[in-house]
py3Dmol code that shows the C-alpha trace and the ligand (Angstrom):
import py3Dmol

protein = """\
ATOM      1  CA  MET A   1      -0.016   0.006   0.018  1.00  0.00           C
ATOM      2  CA  GLU A   2       1.638   3.175  -1.243  1.00  0.00           C
ATOM      3  CA  ASN A   3      -0.408   5.474   1.017  1.00  0.00           C
ATOM      4  CA  ASN A   4       0.782   4.126   4.324  1.00  0.00           C
ATOM      5  CA  ILE A   5      -0.175   6.925   6.605  1.00  0.00           C
ATOM      6  CA  TYR A   6      -3.005   4.687   7.849  1.00  0.00           C
ATOM      7  CA  MET A   7      -0.484   2.453   9.486  1.00  0.00           C
ATOM      8  CA  THR A   8       0.526   5.315  11.783  1.00  0.00           C
ATOM      9  CA  GLU A   9      -1.154   7.262  14.591  1.00  0.00           C
ATOM     10  CA  GLN A  10      -1.603  10.206  12.222  1.00  0.00           C
ATOM     11  CA  GLY A  11      -3.948   8.122  10.038  1.00  0.00           C
ATOM     12  CA  LEU A  12      -6.289   7.912  13.009  1.00  0.00           C
ATOM     13  CA  GLU A  13      -6.746  11.689  12.955  1.00  0.00           C
ATOM     14  CA  LEU A  14      -8.845  11.282   9.803  1.00  0.00           C
ATOM     15  CA  ILE A  15     -11.451   9.361  11.795  1.00  0.00           C
ATOM     16  CA  ASN A  16     -11.336  11.565  14.872  1.00  0.00           C
ATOM     17  CA  ASP A  17     -14.743  13.319  14.992  1.00  0.00           C
ATOM     18  CA  SER A  18     -13.284  16.358  16.738  1.00  0.00           C
ATOM     19  CA  ASN A  19     -11.411  17.167  13.479  1.00  0.00           C
ATOM     20  CA  TYR A  20     -14.525  17.418  11.400  1.00  0.00           C
ATOM     21  CA  PRO A  21     -15.688  20.906  10.360  1.00  0.00           C
ATOM     22  CA  TYR A  22     -19.443  21.229  10.024  1.00  0.00           C
ATOM     23  CA  PRO A  23     -19.625  20.353   6.232  1.00  0.00           C
ATOM     24  CA  VAL A  24     -17.872  17.017   6.999  1.00  0.00           C
ATOM     25  CA  VAL A  25     -20.325  16.254   9.851  1.00  0.00           C
ATOM     26  CA  GLU A  26     -23.163  17.048   7.442  1.00  0.00           C
ATOM     27  CA  PHE A  27     -21.503  14.845   4.745  1.00  0.00           C
ATOM     28  CA  LEU A  28     -21.344  11.873   7.126  1.00  0.00           C
ATOM     29  CA  ASN A  29     -24.941  12.295   8.248  1.00  0.00           C
ATOM     30  CA  GLU A  30     -26.177  12.512   4.657  1.00  0.00           C
ATOM     31  CA  GLU A  31     -24.021   9.557   3.608  1.00  0.00           C
ATOM     32  CA  ARG A  32     -25.815   7.471   6.231  1.00  0.00           C
ATOM     33  CA  LYS A  33     -29.237   8.759   5.064  1.00  0.00           C
ATOM     34  CA  TYR A  34     -28.372   7.855   1.475  1.00  0.00           C
ATOM     35  CA  LEU A  35     -27.412   4.309   2.530  1.00  0.00           C
ATOM     36  CA  GLN A  36     -30.626   4.036   4.512  1.00  0.00           C
ATOM     37  CA  SER A  37     -32.604   4.926   1.371  1.00  0.00           C
ATOM     38  CA  VAL A  38     -31.093   2.025  -0.652  1.00  0.00           C
ATOM     39  CA  ILE A  39     -30.295  -0.729   1.879  1.00  0.00           C
ATOM     40  CA  GLY A  40     -33.748  -2.348   1.501  1.00  0.00           C
ATOM     41  CA  HIS A  41     -32.573  -3.749  -1.851  1.00  0.00           C
ATOM     42  CA  TYR A  42     -29.677  -5.643  -0.303  1.00  0.00           C
ATOM     43  CA  ASP A  43     -28.800  -8.664   1.854  1.00  0.00           C
ATOM     44  CA  VAL A  44     -25.124  -7.859   2.164  1.00  0.00           C
ATOM     45  CA  LEU A  45     -23.146  -4.656   2.795  1.00  0.00           C
ATOM     46  CA  LEU A  46     -19.480  -5.033   1.807  1.00  0.00           C
ATOM     47  CA  GLU A  47     -17.804  -1.964   3.177  1.00  0.00           C
ATOM     48  CA  VAL A  48     -14.413  -1.260   1.556  1.00  0.00           C
ATOM     49  CA  GLY A  49     -12.047   0.943   3.654  1.00  0.00           C
ATOM     50  CA  CYS A  50     -14.218   0.086   6.636  1.00  0.00           C
ATOM     51  CA  MET A  51     -11.658   1.387   9.223  1.00  0.00           C
ATOM     52  CA  THR A  52     -13.045   0.398  12.629  1.00  0.00           C
ATOM     53  CA  GLY A  53     -16.389  -0.801  11.227  1.00  0.00           C
ATOM     54  CA  ARG A  54     -18.029   2.441  10.325  1.00  0.00           C
ATOM     55  CA  HIS A  55     -21.440   1.041   9.332  1.00  0.00           C
ATOM     56  CA  LEU A  56     -21.465  -2.300  11.196  1.00  0.00           C
ATOM     57  CA  ALA A  57     -23.962  -1.449  14.001  1.00  0.00           C
ATOM     58  CA  TRP A  58     -26.181   0.263  11.516  1.00  0.00           C
ATOM     59  CA  ALA A  59     -26.036  -2.753   9.146  1.00  0.00           C
ATOM     60  CA  MET A  60     -27.004  -5.042  12.032  1.00  0.00           C
ATOM     61  CA  LYS A  61     -30.074  -2.848  12.775  1.00  0.00           C
ATOM     62  CA  ASN A  62     -31.043  -3.110   9.088  1.00  0.00           C
ATOM     63  CA  ASN A  63     -30.631  -6.840   9.127  1.00  0.00           C
ATOM     64  CA  VAL A  64     -28.059  -7.179   6.390  1.00  0.00           C
ATOM     65  CA  TYR A  65     -24.915  -9.361   6.565  1.00  0.00           C
ATOM     66  CA  TYR A  66     -21.897  -7.044   6.987  1.00  0.00           C
ATOM     67  CA  MET A  67     -18.376  -7.596   5.677  1.00  0.00           C
ATOM     68  CA  GLY A  68     -15.765  -4.891   6.414  1.00  0.00           C
ATOM     69  CA  VAL A  69     -12.507  -4.906   4.531  1.00  0.00           C
ATOM     70  CA  ASP A  70      -9.497  -2.696   5.023  1.00  0.00           C
ATOM     71  CA  VAL A  71      -5.755  -3.008   4.346  1.00  0.00           C
ATOM     72  CA  VAL A  72      -4.794  -1.805   7.823  1.00  0.00           C
ATOM     73  CA  GLU A  73      -4.771  -4.708  10.306  1.00  0.00           C
ATOM     74  CA  HIS A  74      -4.930  -2.514  13.473  1.00  0.00           C
ATOM     75  CA  TYR A  75      -8.250  -0.992  12.321  1.00  0.00           C
ATOM     76  CA  LEU A  76      -9.601  -4.450  11.860  1.00  0.00           C
ATOM     77  CA  VAL A  77      -8.430  -5.562  15.323  1.00  0.00           C
ATOM     78  CA  GLU A  78     -10.225  -2.550  16.788  1.00  0.00           C
ATOM     79  CA  ALA A  79     -13.323  -3.222  14.666  1.00  0.00           C
ATOM     80  CA  ARG A  80     -13.605  -6.845  15.924  1.00  0.00           C
ATOM     81  CA  LYS A  81     -13.152  -5.720  19.471  1.00  0.00           C
ATOM     82  CA  LYS A  82     -15.901  -3.102  19.146  1.00  0.00           C
ATOM     83  CA  ALA A  83     -18.239  -5.618  17.512  1.00  0.00           C
ATOM     84  CA  CYS A  84     -17.539  -8.121  20.339  1.00  0.00           C
ATOM     85  CA  ASP A  85     -18.118  -5.430  22.986  1.00  0.00           C
ATOM     86  CA  LEU A  86     -21.459  -4.462  21.393  1.00  0.00           C
ATOM     87  CA  GLY A  87     -22.481  -8.194  21.436  1.00  0.00           C
ATOM     88  CA  MET A  88     -22.833  -8.455  17.651  1.00  0.00           C
ATOM     89  CA  PRO A  89     -23.619 -12.013  16.560  1.00  0.00           C
ATOM     90  CA  LEU A  90     -20.557 -13.526  14.849  1.00  0.00           C
ATOM     91  CA  SER A  91     -22.736 -15.156  12.175  1.00  0.00           C
ATOM     92  CA  LYS A  92     -23.809 -11.722  10.965  1.00  0.00           C
ATOM     93  CA  TYR A  93     -20.461 -10.033  10.211  1.00  0.00           C
ATOM     94  CA  LYS A  94     -16.834 -10.439   9.306  1.00  0.00           C
ATOM     95  CA  PHE A  95     -13.743  -8.205   9.153  1.00  0.00           C
ATOM     96  CA  VAL A  96     -11.010  -9.143   6.725  1.00  0.00           C
ATOM     97  CA  ASN A  97      -7.684  -7.692   5.606  1.00  0.00           C
ATOM     98  CA  TRP A  98      -8.285  -7.269   1.899  1.00  0.00           C
ATOM     99  CA  ASN A  99      -7.390  -4.919  -0.900  1.00  0.00           C
ATOM    100  CA  ALA A 100      -9.998  -2.927  -2.826  1.00  0.00           C
ATOM    101  CA  GLU A 101      -8.051  -3.671  -6.037  1.00  0.00           C
ATOM    102  CA  SER A 102      -9.161  -7.318  -5.866  1.00  0.00           C
ATOM    103  CA  ILE A 103     -12.491  -6.924  -4.156  1.00  0.00           C
ATOM    104  CA  ASP A 104     -14.185  -9.571  -6.323  1.00  0.00           C
ATOM    105  CA  GLY A 105     -11.860 -12.175  -4.768  1.00  0.00           C
ATOM    106  CA  VAL A 106     -13.334 -11.665  -1.384  1.00  0.00           C
ATOM    107  CA  LEU A 107     -16.733 -12.849  -2.588  1.00  0.00           C
ATOM    108  CA  ASN A 108     -15.320 -16.328  -3.471  1.00  0.00           C
ATOM    109  CA  GLU A 109     -12.980 -16.562  -0.554  1.00  0.00           C
ATOM    110  CA  TYR A 110     -15.623 -15.876   2.018  1.00  0.00           C
ATOM    111  CA  ASP A 111     -18.603 -17.622   0.553  1.00  0.00           C
ATOM    112  CA  LEU A 112     -20.541 -14.480  -0.386  1.00  0.00           C
ATOM    113  CA  ARG A 113     -21.406 -16.067  -3.708  1.00  0.00           C
ATOM    114  CA  LYS A 114     -24.293 -17.863  -1.928  1.00  0.00           C
ATOM    115  CA  PHE A 115     -26.049 -14.455  -2.034  1.00  0.00           C
ATOM    116  CA  ASN A 116     -27.477 -13.176  -5.298  1.00  0.00           C
ATOM    117  CA  SER A 117     -24.939 -10.647  -6.766  1.00  0.00           C
ATOM    118  CA  ASN A 118     -27.708  -8.105  -7.196  1.00  0.00           C
ATOM    119  CA  ARG A 119     -28.305  -8.243  -3.465  1.00  0.00           C
ATOM    120  CA  ILE A 120     -24.685  -7.361  -2.536  1.00  0.00           C
ATOM    121  CA  LEU A 121     -23.772  -3.742  -2.184  1.00  0.00           C
ATOM    122  CA  ILE A 122     -20.047  -2.863  -2.413  1.00  0.00           C
ATOM    123  CA  PHE A 123     -19.815   0.380  -0.595  1.00  0.00           C
ATOM    124  CA  PHE A 124     -16.859   2.804  -0.364  1.00  0.00           C
ATOM    125  CA  PRO A 125     -17.479   5.209   2.572  1.00  0.00           C
ATOM    126  CA  PHE A 126     -16.025   8.641   3.323  1.00  0.00           C
ATOM    127  CA  ASN A 127     -13.844   9.035   0.296  1.00  0.00           C
ATOM    128  CA  CYS A 128     -12.033   5.723   0.825  1.00  0.00           C
ATOM    129  CA  PHE A 129     -12.154   5.488  -2.983  1.00  0.00           C
ATOM    130  CA  GLY A 130      -9.972   8.624  -3.280  1.00  0.00           C
ATOM    131  CA  ASN A 131      -7.339   7.095  -0.967  1.00  0.00           C
ATOM    132  CA  ILE A 132      -6.820   3.967  -3.158  1.00  0.00           C
ATOM    133  CA  SER A 133      -3.673   4.004  -5.300  1.00  0.00           C
ATOM    134  CA  ASN A 134      -4.842   1.966  -8.324  1.00  0.00           C
ATOM    135  CA  ILE A 135      -8.434   2.780  -9.098  1.00  0.00           C
ATOM    136  CA  SER A 136      -8.283   1.110 -12.563  1.00  0.00           C
ATOM    137  CA  ASN A 137      -7.793  -2.249 -10.863  1.00  0.00           C
ATOM    138  CA  VAL A 138     -10.653  -1.497  -8.459  1.00  0.00           C
ATOM    139  CA  ILE A 139     -12.965  -0.732 -11.396  1.00  0.00           C
ATOM    140  CA  ASN A 140     -12.027  -3.951 -13.192  1.00  0.00           C
ATOM    141  CA  SER A 141     -12.611  -5.874 -10.028  1.00  0.00           C
ATOM    142  CA  LEU A 142     -16.019  -4.304  -9.530  1.00  0.00           C
ATOM    143  CA  LYS A 143     -16.916  -5.298 -13.012  1.00  0.00           C
ATOM    144  CA  LYS A 144     -15.825  -8.899 -12.302  1.00  0.00           C
ATOM    145  CA  SER A 145     -17.866  -8.946  -9.074  1.00  0.00           C
ATOM    146  CA  GLY A 146     -21.157  -8.428 -10.901  1.00  0.00           C
ATOM    147  CA  CYS A 147     -22.414  -6.595  -7.774  1.00  0.00           C
ATOM    148  CA  HIS A 148     -23.821  -3.080  -7.265  1.00  0.00           C
ATOM    149  CA  TYR A 149     -21.327  -0.492  -6.174  1.00  0.00           C
ATOM    150  CA  LEU A 150     -21.825   2.768  -4.295  1.00  0.00           C
ATOM    151  CA  ILE A 151     -18.980   5.264  -3.909  1.00  0.00           C
ATOM    152  CA  SER A 152     -19.319   8.117  -1.417  1.00  0.00           C
ATOM    153  CA  THR A 153     -16.857  10.831  -2.226  1.00  0.00           C
ATOM    154  CA  TYR A 154     -16.346  14.626  -2.523  1.00  0.00           C
ATOM    155  CA  LYS A 155     -17.271  17.126  -5.202  1.00  0.00           C
ATOM    156  CA  THR A 156     -14.391  19.071  -6.884  1.00  0.00           C
ATOM    157  CA  ASP A 157     -15.742  22.592  -6.448  1.00  0.00           C
ATOM    158  CA  GLU A 158     -13.942  25.284  -4.518  1.00  0.00           C
ATOM    159  CA  SER A 159     -16.204  25.268  -1.480  1.00  0.00           C
ATOM    160  CA  THR A 160     -15.733  21.490  -1.015  1.00  0.00           C
ATOM    161  CA  SER A 161     -11.966  21.849  -1.351  1.00  0.00           C
ATOM    162  CA  LYS A 162     -11.992  24.586   1.287  1.00  0.00           C
ATOM    163  CA  SER A 163     -13.920  22.249   3.714  1.00  0.00           C
ATOM    164  CA  ARG A 164     -11.476  19.446   2.983  1.00  0.00           C
ATOM    165  CA  LEU A 165      -8.548  21.780   3.702  1.00  0.00           C
ATOM    166  CA  ASP A 166     -10.157  22.728   7.084  1.00  0.00           C
ATOM    167  CA  TYR A 167     -10.574  19.013   7.874  1.00  0.00           C
ATOM    168  CA  TYR A 168      -7.050  17.977   6.983  1.00  0.00           C
ATOM    169  CA  LYS A 169      -5.565  21.080   8.745  1.00  0.00           C
ATOM    170  CA  ASN A 170      -7.401  19.972  11.909  1.00  0.00           C
ATOM    171  CA  CYS A 171      -5.607  16.626  11.498  1.00  0.00           C
ATOM    172  CA  GLU A 172      -2.412  18.668  11.848  1.00  0.00           C
ATOM    173  CA  TYR A 173      -0.763  17.313   8.745  1.00  0.00           C
ATOM    174  CA  LYS A 174       2.472  18.993   7.812  1.00  0.00           C
ATOM    175  CA  SER A 175       3.060  20.844   4.509  1.00  0.00           C
ATOM    176  CA  LEU A 176      -0.491  20.236   3.267  1.00  0.00           C
ATOM    177  CA  SER A 177      -0.888  21.074  -0.362  1.00  0.00           C
ATOM    178  CA  SER A 178      -3.581  20.789  -2.912  1.00  0.00           C
ATOM    179  CA  ARG A 179      -3.566  20.780  -6.717  1.00  0.00           C
ATOM    180  CA  THR A 180      -6.223  20.436  -9.330  1.00  0.00           C
ATOM    181  CA  ASN A 181      -5.344  18.320 -12.388  1.00  0.00           C
ATOM    182  CA  GLU A 182      -7.242  16.482 -15.079  1.00  0.00           C
ATOM    183  CA  GLU A 183      -8.160  13.700 -12.651  1.00  0.00           C
ATOM    184  CA  GLY A 184      -9.526  15.916  -9.901  1.00  0.00           C
ATOM    185  CA  VAL A 185      -8.517  17.692  -6.659  1.00  0.00           C
ATOM    186  CA  VAL A 186      -5.591  16.085  -4.877  1.00  0.00           C
ATOM    187  CA  PHE A 187      -4.489  16.771  -1.318  1.00  0.00           C
ATOM    188  CA  THR A 188      -1.079  15.566  -0.129  1.00  0.00           C
ATOM    189  CA  SER A 189       1.038  16.040   3.007  1.00  0.00           C
ATOM    190  CA  GLN A 190       4.531  15.418   4.173  1.00  0.00           C
ATOM    191  CA  GLU A 191       3.388  12.374   6.170  1.00  0.00           C
ATOM    192  CA  GLY A 192       2.371  10.569   2.957  1.00  0.00           C
ATOM    193  CA  PHE A 193      -1.284  11.448   3.060  1.00  0.00           C
ATOM    194  CA  LYS A 194      -2.895  11.481  -0.400  1.00  0.00           C
ATOM    195  CA  SER A 195      -6.615  11.979  -0.945  1.00  0.00           C
ATOM    196  CA  VAL A 196      -8.207  12.513  -4.370  1.00  0.00           C
ATOM    197  CA  ALA A 197     -11.689  13.787  -5.219  1.00  0.00           C
ATOM    198  CA  TYR A 198     -12.026  12.734  -8.909  1.00  0.00           C
ATOM    199  CA  HIS A 199     -13.876  14.853 -11.441  1.00  0.00           C
ATOM    200  CA  PRO A 200     -17.128  13.081 -12.335  1.00  0.00           C
ATOM    201  CA  HIS A 201     -16.360  13.127 -16.062  1.00  0.00           C
ATOM    202  CA  TRP A 202     -12.893  11.541 -15.474  1.00  0.00           C
ATOM    203  CA  LEU A 203     -14.413   8.666 -13.476  1.00  0.00           C
ATOM    204  CA  LYS A 204     -17.310   8.260 -15.887  1.00  0.00           C
ATOM    205  CA  ASP A 205     -14.784   7.613 -18.739  1.00  0.00           C
ATOM    206  CA  LEU A 206     -12.959   5.032 -16.648  1.00  0.00           C
ATOM    207  CA  PHE A 207     -16.163   3.218 -15.655  1.00  0.00           C
ATOM    208  CA  ASN A 208     -17.621   3.333 -19.161  1.00  0.00           C
ATOM    209  CA  LYS A 209     -14.329   1.930 -20.603  1.00  0.00           C
ATOM    210  CA  ALA A 210     -14.797  -1.030 -18.214  1.00  0.00           C
ATOM    211  CA  CYS A 211     -18.430  -1.347 -19.427  1.00  0.00           C
ATOM    212  CA  LEU A 212     -19.791  -0.461 -16.011  1.00  0.00           C
ATOM    213  CA  GLU A 213     -22.777   1.788 -15.650  1.00  0.00           C
ATOM    214  CA  PHE A 214     -22.065   5.038 -13.854  1.00  0.00           C
ATOM    215  CA  LYS A 215     -24.579   7.359 -12.294  1.00  0.00           C
ATOM    216  CA  ALA A 216     -23.841  10.436 -10.135  1.00  0.00           C
ATOM    217  CA  CYS A 217     -25.970  11.999  -7.434  1.00  0.00           C
ATOM    218  CA  ASP A 218     -25.053  15.026  -5.219  1.00  0.00           C
ATOM    219  CA  PHE A 219     -25.648  14.722  -1.481  1.00  0.00           C
ATOM    220  CA  SER A 220     -24.912  17.267   1.290  1.00  0.00           C
ATOM    221  CA  SER A 221     -22.975  20.462   0.442  1.00  0.00           C
ATOM    222  CA  MET A 222     -19.775  18.609  -0.391  1.00  0.00           C
ATOM    223  CA  GLY A 223     -20.748  14.990  -1.226  1.00  0.00           C
ATOM    224  CA  ILE A 224     -21.353  13.091  -4.432  1.00  0.00           C
ATOM    225  CA  MET A 225     -22.282   9.386  -4.821  1.00  0.00           C
ATOM    226  CA  TYR A 226     -21.439   7.232  -7.795  1.00  0.00           C
ATOM    227  CA  ALA A 227     -23.369   4.050  -8.434  1.00  0.00           C
ATOM    228  CA  ASN A 228     -24.503   1.584 -11.031  1.00  0.00           C
ATOM    229  CA  THR A 229     -28.056   1.319  -9.841  1.00  0.00           C
TER     230      THR A 229
END
"""
ligand_1 = """\
27
SAM
C -12.342 6.029 4.610
S -10.943 6.554 4.068
C -10.585 8.064 4.886
C -10.380 9.145 3.875
C -10.588 10.514 4.367
N -11.885 10.697 4.976
C -10.497 11.513 3.181
O -10.994 12.615 3.269
O -9.820 11.227 2.154
C -9.555 5.668 4.250
C -9.635 4.173 4.515
O -9.381 3.509 3.315
C -8.485 2.434 3.532
N -7.824 2.049 2.281
C -6.897 2.836 1.562
N -6.509 2.104 0.483
C -7.203 0.926 0.507
C -7.258 -0.195 -0.342
N -6.448 -0.291 -1.462
N -8.055 -1.247 -0.069
C -8.846 -1.213 1.031
N -8.860 -0.141 1.885
C -8.036 0.884 1.661
C -7.556 2.980 4.612
O -6.873 1.954 5.296
C -8.546 3.746 5.494
O -9.122 2.925 6.490
"""
view = py3Dmol.view(width=600, height=400)
view.addModel(protein, "pdb")
view.setStyle({"model": 0}, {"cartoon": {"style": "trace"}})
view.addModel(ligand_1, "xyz")
view.setStyle({"model": 1}, {"stick": {}})
view.zoomTo()
view.show()
């Protein structure tokens, strides 16, 4: 994993609520509402970049099987502990160390193929997608999975970039810088942090080349969802 800030204490700052300016709080509330509006169509929520199990308790309430994947083992250790402390039934969830770039593989490896593909939602929360180094491989893997995907990410307008800057500054990253290029708006820091908000047209081209449907829908002041449903 190129973007290894998540292996360090500084990575945890990104999921520390006290670092969230209001637009990020609103983004997360609206992200949850969006999920709530679609979850009735699914039996499985596969959360990619799940950190410490962001939507696990919520998934349990909605009676869907939950699988959380991340590439950082210590998040998964924390996630399993939280689930155990909350008394979540082991038969209803799993946390595995797995890479988004080969997400279709997790379906075979962990027996998720027993569910109808149309009833599995592969969900990327809180701009996890923009933290992944090789999105072309992710897109190909999504295609192979045959499942529905939902990507929660940021817009690329100025006001959103300002809110992201406030958020990352609160994380106290050093030498934060941002640039806009043909792909989107990219933030980097001295610690190795790299977070991209892709331009919708840039992503649309990549998804269409992989013969995957691609729809966009704004949510909150700074959020945009991409999906094939
Ligand atoms: C949810 S995001 C946080 C991003 C942040 N909110 C932002 O504004 O960019 C980051 C999560 O994605 C995970 N992640 C990064 N690359 C990944 C990959 N290739 N496969 C799976 N998870 C990945 C990280 O370990 C971390 O838990």
